[in-house]
C-alpha positions, 0 to 999 in steps of 0.5 A: 479489526484487521486480519489476514487471509490464506494464500497458496503455500510456497510449494505451489508457486514458482521460485522468486522472482516471477516473470508473471503472476502465477496462475495458482496464486491468482486462483487462490486469491480469487477463491479466498476473496469470494469466500469472504464476501457476502451476498450483494454488491462489491465495490472496487476502489480505484486510485487514478492518482498516477493514471487510471486503469487501462482500459477504463471501466465503463461497463459498471456503475461508478460512484465518485468519492466526494472531493471537498477541501483538497486541491487534487484534480478530479481526474486523479481523485479515487472512485468506486466501481460497483460489481454485481456480487462476488461472481462478477468477472471483473472481480477476477480481473481486478485481482489480476491487476492488483497482483500484476501492478505489485509484481511490476513495482517489485521488479522495478523498485517503484510503480503505480498502485491503482487497485485500492481494494474491495469493499462491502458495506453493511446491509443498511448502507449502499454505494453512495453512502460508502462513497461519502464515507470514503471521501471523508476518510481521505481528508485526514486531520489532527489537532494541528492539521485539517483538510490534508489529503490522505491517499488511503486509496493507495493500498500501500498507505493503508498498509502503513497505518495498519501494521499492528507490530508498529503500534502500541494499543493506545496508538493504533487506529480503531479501524472497527470504529472508524469504518463503522458501516463497512463490513469488509475492506480487503486489500492486497499486501506486499506479500501478495496476501489479502488483508481485511479490515472490518467495521462495526455494523451501523450507519456509515460514519462519514468522518475524517480519519484522525491521526496522531503525530506518529501516524503523520510522521509515517505518512510523510515517510510513505514514499521512502518506505514503500520504495524500500519495501518494493526494491527489497522485495525484488530480491527477497520474497516473501518479506519478513513479518517485521519488514516495515519495522526493519525499513524504518530503523534503516531509514533513520540511519540513512538520514544520519548519513545526510540522505534526504531524497526518497530514491536515495534513502531507499537505495541505502535502506535496501543495500543495508538490508541485503548486505550486513557488511555494507555499513562497515565499508570504511569509505562509505560516508565519503562515497555518499558525500561525493554522490550528493555533491555530483547529484549522482543517484545513490543507487548507481554509486552503490552498484558500482561499489558493491564488490566491497561489501557483497 
């Protein structure tokens, strides 16, 4: 089961783009998150794949996630930090980190996402059991694949597999069953809103996340999709509810143009989402072919030509 939590209305924060994360937003996120959490420890999920948080957290207990069957170095493998409940000052700091890293990614078109979310197990489970459960989830499988690393600790990947508008009921992941033993998994989404996943009560279900072909296809497109969303949000906030669906449709059209690299795909996607006349430019295919031939980043080529469709 998943749901969204309330955040401040647009009237209480400055106009987009922001030079920094508004304090009113941080306070509202902190209040909303604390209201959702129950008594007991809170676990902060860190993804150091592109570098650890700075400064490193050495004031709280750390629970490494088991790393079995992957080639990911230990320094890049996710881990949990155990907070002393909802009033722990590190909770507010981690919310600020999560919001700031997303703002930087929106303004730059890419960036590292280290804050994977805030988790609480059901009463019968503790930190070690939660770490084992998450470690198992990070090694996904289907009938043809086993032991493939799935970066769910990067909350953008988790969000890719969680948007209800993309999946028919038969294809959606049963998160309540998959997360049995986890009371809350809360993460910050693309619109600076907190999203919740809830698992059923019971002992931690330490098993791989089983994905179908459609899920794997989306995971394979994760870099292009997320680059597109971040770059688009640099110009439009909040993104529409169907932003991911719009990106996926535009991504297919970009591939028909011969584009393959995530950076080029994202450049095409954002241009067509920003400017309806873009794809009607008569010389577009020739200009794309020229950029590919000369290995010029498509974003640079499109920026120089934008006067023809903007």
